[in-house]
MARPANU-126065 format. One line per 2 residues: number of its first residue (from 1); for each residue x, y, z of N, C-alpha, C. Coordinates in nm, 4 decimals. Layout:
BEGIN
NUM) X Y Z X Y Z X Y Z ~ ...
//
This chain:
BEGIN
1) -1.0886 1.1487 -0.9386 -1.2148 1.2756 -0.8520 -1.1421 1.2716 -0.7038 ~ -1.1465 1.4171 -0.7053 -1.0794 1.4473 -0.5915 -1.0627 1.3865 -0.4463
3) -0.9764 1.3902 -0.3490 -0.9822 1.3463 -0.2558 -1.0985 1.3597 -0.0852 ~ -1.1436 1.3112 -0.0410 -1.2409 1.3559 0.0357 -1.2091 1.4879 0.1460
5) -1.2897 1.5812 0.1301 -1.2768 1.6956 0.2400 -1.1863 1.6515 0.3794 ~ -1.1199 1.7338 0.4279 -1.0863 1.7499 0.5624 -0.9702 1.7735 0.5385
7) -0.8306 1.7760 0.5358 -0.6787 1.7855 0.5422 -0.6466 1.8098 0.3497 ~ -0.6929 1.9086 0.2983 -0.6971 1.8952 0.1807 -0.5082 1.8402 0.0563
9) -0.5421 1.7777 -0.0315 -0.4154 1.7542 -0.0835 -0.3879 1.8515 -0.1535 ~ -0.2678 1.9393 -0.1990 -0.2021 1.9938 -0.2626 -0.2566 1.9483 -0.4324
11) -0.2955 2.0490 -0.4860 -0.3334 2.0581 -0.6504 -0.2083 1.9814 -0.7191 ~ -0.0865 2.0445 -0.6355 0.0612 1.9753 -0.7296 0.0402 1.8463 -0.6851
13) 0.0171 1.8172 -0.5950 0.0307 1.6547 -0.5589 -0.0315 1.5565 -0.5830 ~ -0.1805 1.6217 -0.5667 -0.2915 1.5386 -0.6770 -0.1776 1.4758 -0.7655
15) -0.1721 1.6063 -0.8778 -0.1199 1.5569 -1.0051 -0.0058 1.4112 -1.0406 ~ 0.0857 1.4719 -0.9231 0.1721 1.3515 -0.8831 0.0879 1.2567 -0.8641
17) 0.0014 1.2260 -0.8177 -0.0903 1.0943 -0.7904 -0.1830 1.0293 -0.8933 ~ -0.1623 1.0827 -0.9749 -0.2483 1.1016 -1.1063 -0.4174 1.0745 -1.0846
19) -0.4412 1.1475 -0.9773 -0.6064 1.1642 -0.9036 -0.6452 1.0976 -0.8124 ~ -0.5751 1.0574 -0.7307 -0.6271 0.9245 -0.6585 -0.7632 0.9369 -0.6205
21) -0.8208 0.8800 -0.5630 -0.9777 0.8622 -0.5109 -0.9600 0.8439 -0.3927 ~ -0.9052 0.7439 -0.2803 -0.8833 0.6951 -0.2052 -0.8745 0.8089 -0.0909
23) -0.9129 0.7972 0.0689 -0.9269 0.8668 0.1317 -0.7599 0.8100 0.2226 ~ -0.7205 0.8876 0.2532 -0.5783 0.8821 0.3613 -0.6086 0.7952 0.4484
25) -0.5414 0.7302 0.5425 -0.5682 0.6552 0.6208 -0.5394 0.7097 0.7116 ~ -0.5420 0.7346 0.8668 -0.4861 0.7729 0.9579 -0.4012 0.6559 1.0212
27) -0.2521 0.6426 1.0426 -0.1573 0.5653 1.0483 -0.1160 0.5514 1.2015 ~ -0.0782 0.6764 1.2548 -0.0579 0.7287 1.3607 -0.1346 0.8231 1.4360
29) -0.1709 0.8512 1.5896 -0.2313 0.9818 1.6184 -0.1775 1.0486 1.7602 ~ -0.1152 1.1392 1.7976 -0.1249 1.1402 1.9123 -0.2339 1.2019 1.9995
31) -0.2058 1.2223 2.1036 -0.2932 1.2553 2.1877 -0.3274 1.4459 2.2046 ~ -0.2215 1.5216 2.1090 -0.2273 1.6102 2.0801 -0.3451 1.7439 1.9838
33) -0.3652 1.5545 1.9107 -0.3692 1.5641 1.7813 -0.3386 1.5578 1.6733 ~ -0.1825 1.5883 1.6552 -0.0810 1.5584 1.5561 -0.0802 1.4114 1.5342
35) -0.1306 1.3739 1.3898 -0.1232 1.2727 1.2849 -0.0557 1.2211 1.1528 ~ -0.0367 1.1228 1.1249 0.0322 1.0951 0.9894 -0.1173 1.0462 0.9296
37) -0.1124 1.0277 0.8064 -0.2423 0.9595 0.7271 -0.1200 0.8939 0.6236 ~ -0.1850 0.7972 0.5163 -0.1365 0.7528 0.4079 -0.2493 0.6366 0.3037
39) -0.1685 0.7250 0.1983 -0.2542 0.6376 0.0883 -0.1609 0.5965 -0.0296 ~ -0.2014 0.4890 -0.0234 -0.0711 0.4437 -0.1721 -0.1838 0.4573 -0.3187
41) -0.1022 0.5047 -0.4425 -0.1586 0.5303 -0.5735 -0.0656 0.5062 -0.6506 ~ -0.0755 0.5172 -0.8318 -0.0079 0.4571 -0.8801 0.0186 0.6077 -1.0255
43) 0.1325 0.6593 -0.9758 0.1739 0.7759 -1.1137 0.1080 0.7471 -1.2622 ~ 0.0773 0.8779 -1.3100 0.0937 0.8206 -1.4673 0.1656 0.7408 -1.5411
45) 0.2856 0.7353 -1.4944 0.3811 0.6571 -1.5636 0.3861 0.5212 -1.5117 ~ 0.2767 0.5224 -1.4003 0.3044 0.3408 -1.3441 0.3951 0.3150 -1.2234
47) 0.4147 0.4158 -1.1910 0.5464 0.3884 -1.0496 0.4430 0.3544 -0.9393 ~ 0.4455 0.3471 -0.8220 0.3943 0.3015 -0.7229 0.4518 0.4013 -0.6265
49) 0.3407 0.4569 -0.5714 0.3922 0.6146 -0.4725 0.2599 0.5889 -0.3736 ~ 0.3775 0.6667 -0.2772 0.3126 0.6897 -0.1148 0.2996 0.8023 -0.0856
51) 0.1623 0.8617 -0.0913 0.1450 0.9805 -0.0163 0.0987 0.9729 0.1352 ~ 0.2031 1.0507 0.2252 0.2061 1.0775 0.3741 0.1751 1.2413 0.3975
53) 0.0401 1.2106 0.4550 -0.0096 1.3841 0.4917 0.0726 1.3873 0.6557 ~ 0.1375 1.4778 0.6973 0.1849 1.4869 0.8583 0.0322 1.6300 0.8381
55) -0.0349 1.5829 0.9672 -0.1474 1.7032 0.9958 -0.1383 1.7083 1.1438 ~ -0.1948 1.8563 1.1593 -0.1986 1.9241 1.2999 -0.3583 1.9490 1.3290
57) -0.4163 1.8420 1.3994 -0.5424 1.8654 1.4645 -0.5078 1.9294 1.5699 ~ -0.3902 2.0002 1.6310 -0.4112 2.0757 1.7586 -0.4536 2.1874 1.7755
59) -0.5083 2.2492 1.8831 -0.5200 2.4375 1.8203 -0.4225 2.4880 1.8612 ~ -0.3003 2.4292 1.8504 -0.1813 2.5385 1.9112 -0.0885 2.4485 1.7621
61) -0.0115 2.5686 1.6926 0.0410 2.5575 1.6080 0.1727 2.4657 1.6315 ~ 0.2036 2.3476 1.4994 0.3088 2.2224 1.5058 0.4191 2.3226 1.4593
63) 0.5436 2.3643 1.5724 0.6457 2.4148 1.5676 0.7531 2.3637 1.5608 ~ 0.8698 2.3331 1.4494 0.9748 2.2428 1.4777 0.9705 2.1038 1.5100
65) 0.8528 2.0308 1.3765 0.8374 1.9139 1.3445 0.9662 1.8515 1.2657 ~ 1.0182 1.7780 1.3100 1.1047 1.7009 1.2370 1.0789 1.5611 1.1841
67) 1.1031 1.4673 1.0727 1.0922 1.3508 1.0626 1.1782 1.2896 1.0062 ~ 1.1808 1.1831 1.0196 1.2846 1.0709 0.9326 1.1855 0.9846 0.8796
69) 1.2482 0.9377 0.7532 1.1912 0.8325 0.6937 1.2942 0.6999 0.7317 ~ 1.2389 0.6211 0.7583 1.3275 0.4901 0.7761 1.2970 0.4079 0.7017
71) 1.3817 0.3286 0.5767 1.2952 0.2865 0.4988 1.3383 0.0624 0.5366 ~ 1.2386 0.0293 0.5219 1.2558 -0.1242 0.4833 1.4158 -0.1926 0.4421
73) 1.4945 -0.2739 0.4950 1.6225 -0.3426 0.3893 1.5576 -0.4139 0.2833 ~ 1.6205 -0.2866 0.1566 1.6243 -0.3297 0.0307 1.5870 -0.2868 -0.0193
75) 1.5027 -0.1515 0.0428 1.3957 -0.0604 -0.0236 1.4967 0.0812 -0.0554 ~ 1.4471 0.1658 -0.1178 1.5050 0.3107 -0.2053 1.3949 0.3891 -0.2292
77) 1.4155 0.5284 -0.2264 1.2829 0.6242 -0.2159 1.3376 0.7592 -0.2869 ~ 1.2371 0.7911 -0.3456 1.2769 0.9479 -0.3956 1.1838 1.0348 -0.2951
79) 1.1821 1.1402 -0.3177 1.1060 1.2181 -0.2549 1.0676 1.3512 -0.3244 ~ 0.8907 1.3788 -0.3454 0.8710 1.4851 -0.3261 0.7078 1.5682 -0.2456
81) 0.6825 1.6329 -0.2487 0.5755 1.6815 -0.2073 0.5302 1.8322 -0.2413 ~ 0.4672 1.8924 -0.1222 0.3951 2.0178 -0.0952 0.3979 2.0583 0.0197
83) 0.4312 2.1524 0.1121 0.5515 2.2114 0.0701 0.6644 2.1399 0.0121 ~ 0.7747 2.1656 -0.0898 0.8777 2.0880 -0.1381 0.9746 2.0518 0.0104
85) 0.9412 1.9438 0.0260 1.0340 1.8687 0.1481 1.1784 1.8691 0.1024 ~ 1.2598 1.9195 0.1729 1.4251 1.9124 0.1777 1.4809 1.7837 0.2554
87) 1.4727 1.6820 0.1836 1.4766 1.5372 0.2108 1.6694 1.4970 0.1977 ~ 1.6763 1.5198 0.3109 1.8627 1.4490 0.3314 1.8428 1.3226 0.2939
89) 2.0153 1.2474 0.2655 2.0067 1.1481 0.1470 1.9623 1.0403 0.2689 ~ 1.9401 1.0892 0.4295 1.9095 0.9832 0.4674 1.7429 1.0129 0.5215
91) 1.7292 1.0599 0.4292 1.5430 1.0587 0.4845 1.4929 1.1310 0.5618 ~ 1.6123 1.2603 0.6141 1.5137 1.3555 0.6984 1.4730 1.4895 0.6565
93) 1.3613 1.5159 0.7098 1.3711 1.6068 0.6893 1.2381 1.7103 0.7953 ~ 1.2752 1.8706 0.7398 1.2034 1.9442 0.8350 1.0548 1.9850 0.8046
95) 0.9530 2.0069 0.8759 0.8530 2.0130 0.8093 0.8210 2.1726 0.8393 ~ 0.7443 2.2170 0.7509 0.6816 2.4132 0.8369 0.5856 2.4194 0.9434
97) 0.5859 2.5599 0.9706 0.5154 2.5725 1.0706 0.4258 2.5001 1.0373 ~ 0.3153 2.4287 1.1235 0.1675 2.3773 1.0697 0.0979 2.4098 1.1699
99) -0.0276 2.5292 1.0844 -0.1151 2.5709 1.1868 -0.2334 2.5101 1.2196 ~ -0.3074 2.4903 1.2934 -0.4405 2.4235 1.3587 -0.4853 2.3746 1.1799
101) -0.4970 2.2176 1.1763 -0.5817 2.1790 1.0725 -0.4954 2.2238 0.9236 ~ -0.3513 2.2421 0.9439 -0.2975 2.2403 0.8179 -0.1716 2.0914 0.8179
103) -0.1354 2.1232 0.6881 -0.0958 1.9737 0.6637 0.0218 2.0078 0.6027 ~ 0.1662 1.8684 0.6148 0.2389 1.9084 0.4777 0.1992 1.7201 0.4637
105) 0.2734 1.7546 0.2455 0.2523 1.6683 0.2114 0.3205 1.5716 0.1522 ~ 0.3790 1.4748 0.1421 0.5141 1.3843 0.1303 0.4759 1.3101 0.0193
107) 0.5448 1.2959 -0.0988 0.5292 1.1865 -0.1516 0.6191 1.0687 -0.1939 ~ 0.6241 0.9604 -0.1817 0.7340 0.8403 -0.1458 0.7433 0.7457 -0.3077
109) 0.8380 0.7569 -0.4006 0.8511 0.6724 -0.4703 0.9226 0.5528 -0.4612 ~ 0.8986 0.4296 -0.3951 0.9329 0.3371 -0.3513 0.9964 0.2087 -0.4244
111) 1.0635 0.1942 -0.4382 1.1603 0.0551 -0.4914 1.1820 -0.0365 -0.4371 ~ 1.1462 -0.1450 -0.4147 1.2295 -0.2654 -0.3439 1.3170 -0.3662 -0.4718
113) 1.4097 -0.3671 -0.3922 1.5103 -0.4156 -0.4744 1.4733 -0.5952 -0.4981 ~ 1.5083 -0.6540 -0.6021 1.4561 -0.7835 -0.5556 1.5276 -0.9048 -0.4737
115) 1.5014 -0.9827 -0.3506 1.5183 -1.0095 -0.2168 1.4180 -1.0787 -0.1545 ~ 1.4694 -1.1568 -0.0826 1.4178 -1.2034 0.0113 1.3232 -1.0942 0.1269
117) 1.2044 -1.0242 0.0514 1.1644 -0.9623 0.0774 1.0246 -0.9865 0.2059 ~ 1.0382 -0.9966 0.3489 0.9006 -1.0248 0.4215 0.7987 -0.9027 0.3513
119) 0.6659 -0.9387 0.3054 0.5789 -0.8647 0.2596 0.5048 -0.7830 0.3895 ~ 0.5826 -0.7965 0.5053 0.4710 -0.7177 0.5968 0.5852 -0.6559 0.6488
121) 0.7026 -0.5952 0.5717 0.8077 -0.4840 0.6181 0.7465 -0.3703 0.6058 ~ 0.7805 -0.2971 0.7080 0.7026 -0.1685 0.7677 0.8476 -0.0795 0.6717
123) 0.7337 0.0516 0.6641 0.8224 0.2136 0.6633 0.8096 0.2721 0.7557 ~ 0.9364 0.2734 0.8904 0.8969 0.3696 0.9546 0.9433 0.5386 0.9266
125) 0.8354 0.5658 1.0315 0.8620 0.7340 1.0193 0.8892 0.7937 1.1683 ~ 0.9787 0.8671 1.1952 1.0296 0.9456 1.3394 1.0042 1.0411 1.2915
127) 0.9433 1.0690 1.4518 0.8728 1.2402 1.4574 0.9121 1.2894 1.5840 ~ 0.9932 1.4275 1.5290 1.0773 1.4529 1.6513 1.0276 1.6098 1.6866
129) 0.9497 1.6321 1.7835 0.9344 1.7878 1.8049 0.9529 1.8108 1.9437 ~ 1.0864 1.8752 1.9243 1.1455 1.9303 2.0677 1.1991 1.8222 2.1569
131) 1.1686 1.7723 2.2577 1.2579 1.6842 2.3478 1.1314 1.5642 2.3325 ~ 1.0282 1.5820 2.2222 0.9226 1.4643 2.2248 0.9926 1.3955 2.0862
133) 0.9689 1.2508 2.0882 0.9793 1.1402 2.0328 0.9312 1.0671 1.9707 ~ 0.8404 1.0221 1.8664 0.7404 0.9306 1.8046 0.8000 0.8329 1.6911
135) 0.7708 0.7232 1.7100 0.7390 0.6576 1.5927 0.6177 0.5638 1.5620 ~ 0.6082 0.6324 1.4142 0.4776 0.5244 1.3199 0.5425 0.4276 1.2180
137) 0.4124 0.3818 1.2320 0.4753 0.2202 1.1134 0.3728 0.1772 1.0283 ~ 0.4241 0.2451 0.8748 0.3512 0.1936 0.7852 0.3476 0.0846 0.6709
139) 0.2395 -0.0163 0.7594 0.3249 -0.1388 0.6575 0.3245 -0.1215 0.5110 ~ 0.3487 -0.2569 0.4860 0.4037 -0.2902 0.2979 0.2720 -0.2725 0.2441
141) 0.1167 -0.3040 0.2746 0.0028 -0.2834 0.2511 -0.0849 -0.1527 0.1584 ~ 0.0206 -0.0108 0.2256 0.0426 0.0964 0.1824 0.1175 0.1168 0.0353
143) 0.2016 0.0191 0.0427 0.3307 0.0582 -0.0328 0.2799 0.0577 -0.1928 ~ 0.1841 -0.0046 -0.1938 0.1540 -0.0210 -0.3185 0.2191 -0.1629 -0.4126
145) 0.2014 -0.2586 -0.4098 0.3412 -0.3861 -0.4596 0.3555 -0.4140 -0.5510 ~ 0.3627 -0.3048 -0.6830 0.4610 -0.2814 -0.7809 0.5699 -0.3741 -0.7576
147) 0.6132 -0.3054 -0.6925 0.7957 -0.3472 -0.6571 0.8236 -0.4634 -0.5878 ~ 0.6899 -0.4841 -0.5442 0.7457 -0.6528 -0.4414 0.6497 -0.7143 -0.5326
149) 0.5711 -0.7810 -0.5835 0.5265 -0.8470 -0.6662 0.5017 -0.8258 -0.8284 ~ 0.4922 -0.9360 -0.8795 0.4829 -0.8527 -1.0591 0.4033 -1.0110 -1.1009
151) 0.3059 -0.9264 -1.1769 0.2372 -1.0426 -1.2635 0.2636 -1.1822 -1.3399 ~ 0.1951 -1.2493 -1.3040 0.2645 -1.4036 -1.3706 0.2003 -1.4517 -1.4558
153) 0.2422 -1.4324 -1.6052 0.1976 -1.4269 -1.7176 0.1813 -1.6647 -1.7390 ~ 0.0885 -1.6635 -1.6597 0.0452 -1.8096 -1.6620 -0.0745 -1.8877 -1.6965
155) -0.1095 -1.9336 -1.7875 -0.2434 -2.0044 -1.9011 -0.3280 -2.0484 -1.7344 ~ -0.4436 -2.1041 -1.7812 -0.5157 -2.1614 -1.7201 -0.4217 -2.2668 -1.6894
157) -0.4039 -2.3773 -1.7700 -0.3572 -2.5220 -1.8041 -0.2548 -2.5162 -1.6798 ~ -0.1206 -2.4306 -1.6997 -0.0472 -2.3895 -1.5932 -0.0945 -2.3942 -1.4527
159) -0.1877 -2.2575 -1.4376 -0.2349 -2.3055 -1.3117 -0.2647 -2.3944 -1.1852 ~ -0.3452 -2.5151 -1.3016 -0.3941 -2.5925 -1.2758 -0.2703 -2.7183 -1.2115
161) -0.1811 -2.6871 -1.3022 -0.0114 -2.7525 -1.3503 0.0255 -2.7379 -1.2050 ~ 0.0701 -2.6203 -1.1527 0.1404 -2.5691 -1.0352 0.0584 -2.5718 -0.9232
163) -0.0725 -2.6111 -0.9071 -0.2238 -2.6326 -0.7660 -0.1166 -2.6815 -0.6687 ~ -0.1157 -2.8469 -0.6859 -0.0763 -2.9026 -0.6758 0.0693 -2.8926 -0.5773
165) 0.1747 -2.8538 -0.7112 0.3034 -2.8139 -0.6306 0.3450 -2.6900 -0.5488 ~ 0.2364 -2.6281 -0.4984 0.2458 -2.5220 -0.4105 0.1395 -2.5303 -0.2930
167) 0.2079 -2.6370 -0.2208 0.0852 -2.6973 -0.1139 0.0785 -2.6163 -0.0259 ~ 0.1346 -2.4628 0.0561 0.1285 -2.4110 0.1731 0.0085 -2.3432 0.1262
169) -0.1054 -2.3679 0.2288 -0.2817 -2.3197 0.1694 -0.2974 -2.2565 0.2666 ~ -0.3728 -2.1520 0.2259 -0.4829 -2.0857 0.3193 -0.6161 -2.0351 0.2837
171) -0.7065 -2.0141 0.3423 -0.8399 -1.9824 0.3198 -0.8950 -1.8998 0.3857 ~ -1.0148 -1.8122 0.3416 -1.0305 -1.7428 0.4431 -1.1304 -1.6594 0.3387
173) -1.2279 -1.5509 0.4239 -1.3331 -1.4630 0.3403 -1.3195 -1.3056 0.4299 ~ -1.3608 -1.2430 0.3324 -1.3368 -1.0929 0.3714 -1.4652 -1.0575 0.2850
175) -1.5274 -0.9365 0.3116 -1.6216 -0.8352 0.2664 -1.5923 -0.7377 0.1740 ~ -1.5825 -0.6725 0.1127 -1.5726 -0.5463 0.0161 -1.6259 -0.5327 -0.0379
177) -1.7274 -0.4140 -0.0082 -1.8739 -0.3909 -0.0275 -1.8478 -0.3168 -0.1940 ~ -1.7920 -0.2454 -0.2126 -1.7615 -0.1966 -0.3479 -1.6630 -0.2833 -0.5002
179) -1.6893 -0.4479 -0.4616 -1.6753 -0.5020 -0.5260 -1.8162 -0.6240 -0.5176 ~ -1.8462 -0.5994 -0.6505 -1.9963 -0.6854 -0.7075 -1.9746 -0.7494 -0.8463
181) -1.8614 -0.8090 -0.8774 -1.8407 -0.8490 -1.0025 -1.7240 -0.8897 -1.0236 ~ -1.6998 -0.9991 -1.0527 -1.5762 -1.0320 -1.1171 -1.4475 -0.9145 -1.1931
183) -1.5258 -0.8277 -1.2549 -1.4689 -0.7426 -1.3431 -1.4206 -0.6557 -1.2415 ~ -1.4790 -0.6139 -1.1338 -1.4428 -0.4792 -1.0505 -1.3414 -0.5632 -0.9431
185) -1.3439 -0.6867 -0.8824 -1.2662 -0.7800 -0.8294 -1.1520 -0.7709 -0.8993 ~ -1.1490 -0.7922 -1.0469 -0.9987 -0.8055 -1.1464 -0.9626 -0.7035 -1.1456
187) -0.9957 -0.5654 -1.1270 -0.9715 -0.4136 -1.1632 -0.9076 -0.3878 -1.0199 ~ -0.8899 -0.4076 -0.9511 -0.8952 -0.3843 -0.7904 -0.7276 -0.4731 -0.7405
189) -0.7722 -0.5993 -0.7748 -0.6863 -0.7185 -0.7632 -0.5356 -0.6547 -0.8184 ~ -0.5655 -0.6079 -0.9840 -0.4720 -0.6112 -1.0566 -0.3674 -0.4713 -1.0561
191) -0.4507 -0.3417 -0.9728 -0.4154 -0.2187 -0.9615 -0.3586 -0.2524 -0.8107 ~ -0.4294 -0.3088 -0.7385 -0.3181 -0.2353 -0.5722 -0.2490 -0.4012 -0.5341
193) -0.2334 -0.4736 -0.5993 -0.1666 -0.6182 -0.5459 -0.0637 -0.6547 -0.6623 ~ -0.1218 -0.5982 -0.8302 0.0009 -0.6789 -0.8861 -0.0427 -0.8037 -0.9335
195) -0.1290 -0.8722 -0.9105 -0.1723 -0.9999 -0.9119 -0.2049 -0.9610 -1.0900 ~ -0.2053 -1.1329 -1.1528 -0.2430 -1.1321 -1.2990 -0.3927 -1.2088 -1.3148
197) -0.4916 -1.1645 -1.3427 -0.5941 -1.1969 -1.3708 -0.5997 -1.3564 -1.4867 ~ -0.5431 -1.4747 -1.4481 -0.5537 -1.5698 -1.5313 -0.6677 -1.6352 -1.6152
199) -0.7960 -1.6434 -1.5628 -0.9661 -1.6471 -1.5861 -1.0702 -1.5976 -1.5075 ~ -1.1375 -1.5887 -1.5744 -1.2994 -1.5334 -1.4506 -1.3802 -1.6279 -1.5247
201) -1.4348 -1.7479 -1.4607 -1.4925 -1.8566 -1.4577 -1.6261 -1.8290 -1.3881 ~ -1.7710 -1.7990 -1.4243 -1.8650 -1.7851 -1.3458 -1.7998 -1.6280 -1.2696
203) -1.8464 -1.6765 -1.1110 -1.8039 -1.5824 -0.9726 -1.7062 -1.5999 -0.9388 ~ -1.5971 -1.7402 -1.0195 -1.5037 -1.7752 -0.9695 -1.3509 -1.6868 -1.0549
205) -1.2530 -1.6286 -1.0040 -1.1266 -1.5662 -1.0666 -0.9910 -1.6642 -0.9576 ~ -0.9347 -1.6932 -1.1259 -0.8265 -1.7399 -1.0474 -0.6837 -1.6376 -1.1319
207) -0.5805 -1.5976 -1.0385 -0.5053 -1.5472 -1.0459 -0.3567 -1.5700 -0.9629 ~ -0.2435 -1.4791 -1.0599 -0.1535 -1.5265 -1.0343 -0.0137 -1.4180 -1.0502
209) 0.0817 -1.4923 -0.9239 0.1630 -1.3472 -0.8629 0.3612 -1.4102 -0.9199 ~ 0.4079 -1.3047 -0.9460 0.5425 -1.3705 -0.8966 0.6393 -1.3001 -0.8059
211) 0.7009 -1.3373 -0.7246 0.7958 -1.2865 -0.6015 0.9844 -1.3088 -0.6594 ~ 1.0599 -1.2443 -0.6496 1.1762 -1.2410 -0.7669 1.2746 -1.3852 -0.6147
213) 1.2098 -1.3813 -0.5291 1.2641 -1.5022 -0.4755 1.2056 -1.6201 -0.4367 ~ 1.0544 -1.5934 -0.3617 0.9798 -1.6683 -0.2774 0.8979 -1.7188 -0.4317
215) 0.9076 -1.6647 -0.5543 0.8629 -1.7319 -0.6787 0.7130 -1.7415 -0.6650 ~ 0.6372 -1.8266 -0.7262 0.4909 -1.8033 -0.7620 0.4214 -1.8003 -0.6636
217) 0.2926 -1.7045 -0.7225 0.1559 -1.7447 -0.5935 0.0365 -1.7568 -0.6503 ~ -0.0245 -1.8844 -0.6297 -0.1731 -1.8864 -0.6748 -0.2882 -1.8259 -0.5624
219) -0.3831 -1.7386 -0.6659 -0.5166 -1.7530 -0.5523 -0.6147 -1.7556 -0.6695 ~ -0.7304 -1.8073 -0.5331 -0.8347 -1.8493 -0.6293 -0.9543 -1.7806 -0.5340
221) -1.0265 -1.7195 -0.5609 -1.1278 -1.6610 -0.5321 -1.2653 -1.6504 -0.5879 ~ -1.3450 -1.6782 -0.5048 -1.5151 -1.6880 -0.5216 -1.6424 -1.5929 -0.4583
223) -1.6619 -1.5108 -0.6094 -1.7549 -1.4024 -0.5132 -1.8956 -1.4476 -0.4811 ~ -1.9548 -1.4450 -0.3890 -2.0753 -1.5206 -0.3199 -2.1534 -1.4187 -0.3242
225) -2.1861 -1.2674 -0.3549 -2.2506 -1.2274 -0.3651 -2.2484 -1.1052 -0.2088 ~ -2.3377 -1.0116 -0.2693 -2.2928 -0.9131 -0.1316 -2.1400 -0.8599 -0.1213
227) -2.0971 -0.8619 -0.1508 -1.9205 -0.8632 -0.1412 -1.8150 -0.8757 -0.0922 ~ -1.9276 -1.0377 -0.0767 -1.8499 -1.1671 0.0049 -1.7548 -1.2291 -0.0869
229) -1.5964 -1.2617 -0.0448 -1.5223 -1.3055 -0.1494 -1.4583 -1.4110 -0.0611 ~ -1.4633 -1.5305 -0.1321 -1.3323 -1.6489 -0.0261 -1.2646 -1.6806 -0.0899
231) -1.1355 -1.6805 -0.0413 -0.9908 -1.6634 -0.0848 -0.9637 -1.8028 -0.0475 ~ -0.8584 -1.9056 -0.1562 -0.7744 -1.9856 -0.1176 -0.6396 -1.9307 -0.1910
233) -0.5251 -1.9238 -0.0846 -0.4021 -1.8379 -0.1137 -0.2662 -1.9926 -0.1266 ~ -0.1876 -1.9997 -0.2566 -0.1191 -2.1466 -0.2170 -0.0066 -2.0815 -0.2704
235) 0.1226 -2.1268 -0.2149 0.2472 -2.0873 -0.2347 0.3285 -2.2141 -0.2039 ~ 0.4383 -2.1819 -0.1873 0.6049 -2.3000 -0.2134 0.6355 -2.2760 -0.0119
237) 0.5496 -2.2041 0.0287 0.6146 -2.1195 0.1490 0.5118 -2.0875 0.2491 ~ 0.5158 -2.1410 0.3856 0.3770 -2.0874 0.4743 0.4030 -1.9515 0.5017
239) 0.4983 -1.8816 0.5275 0.5104 -1.7277 0.5569 0.4057 -1.6268 0.4197 ~ 0.4977 -1.6883 0.3217 0.4440 -1.5920 0.1977 0.3056 -1.5964 0.1711
241) 0.2274 -1.7520 0.2077 0.0717 -1.7743 0.1679 0.0393 -1.6547 0.2808 ~ 0.1323 -1.6659 0.3992 0.0236 -1.6180 0.5190 0.0030 -1.4159 0.4776
243) 0.1193 -1.3774 0.4501 0.1648 -1.2409 0.4147 0.0765 -1.2434 0.2873 ~ 0.0614 -1.2721 0.1628 -0.0005 -1.2726 0.0751 -0.1695 -1.2430 0.1167
245) -0.2090 -1.3257 0.2348 -0.3830 -1.3676 0.2866 -0.3609 -1.1960 0.3363 ~ -0.3006 -1.1667 0.4499 -0.2789 -0.9658 0.5160 -0.2723 -0.9179 0.3824
247) -0.2254 -0.8724 0.2379 -0.1811 -0.8053 0.1479 -0.3696 -0.8140 0.0810 ~ -0.3874 -0.9600 0.0976 -0.5391 -0.9307 -0.0329 -0.6481 -0.8829 0.1432
249) -0.6315 -0.8719 0.2248 -0.7256 -0.8235 0.3342 -0.7265 -0.6471 0.3375 ~ -0.5984 -0.6375 0.3303 -0.5453 -0.5029 0.3488 -0.5891 -0.3777 0.2462
251) -0.5383 -0.4312 0.0498 -0.4923 -0.3490 0.0087 -0.6638 -0.3643 -0.1275 ~ -0.7375 -0.5212 -0.1116 -0.8578 -0.4566 -0.2212 -0.9266 -0.3878 -0.1578
253) -1.0107 -0.2517 -0.2539 -1.0628 -0.1399 -0.2342 -1.1692 -0.1704 -0.3698
//
């Protein structure tokens, strides 16, 4: 399905996104109405994509706007979009003249090299217009975690054996109204966070993921009805566990 109306995404970009249905989330807005919005998607070939819309909500045309994408350490990106961005080797691009309610859409294919990455790392976007300079931060939750975490193919028995060996635990609850069944939870978890569901046991779901350096993470979820989900998250590293909880809070839809 198409993205909701407002600032429309060109059909050419929608094709790159594989028909993403999520509405871009505003991550930065100036007092004059210029804003950035972002949404993650997965391309038809499985690549992790990030759509960034530069939007002019001002009554005046936005002229001479230049942006620079400042990637986190260990990450690389390739760029596409509509109008086609001319992006330099260091992630700089000039936007076309944006009329009122006009927008330019950039699509970034992001790859994170295996390494001790913080799951809260950010993509920063520097916006320069004349003498004015602003900077927006796009958190990793928008990146699609396919480039950071990989599914861990563990059995139910292996999950239980590893539970005690991964003592850094956090518990929390959140409500996701669109998730009313274990199967809906599984689809969102595997698509958005790249964890693998090990088993569904009634209203409980166990899953596991793997980080190239930080290792295994284990997630126990219990659906309590009305969209409420209780989580227990475990790993061997306290920051890893905390960042996974933040990811679960931000990317499940």
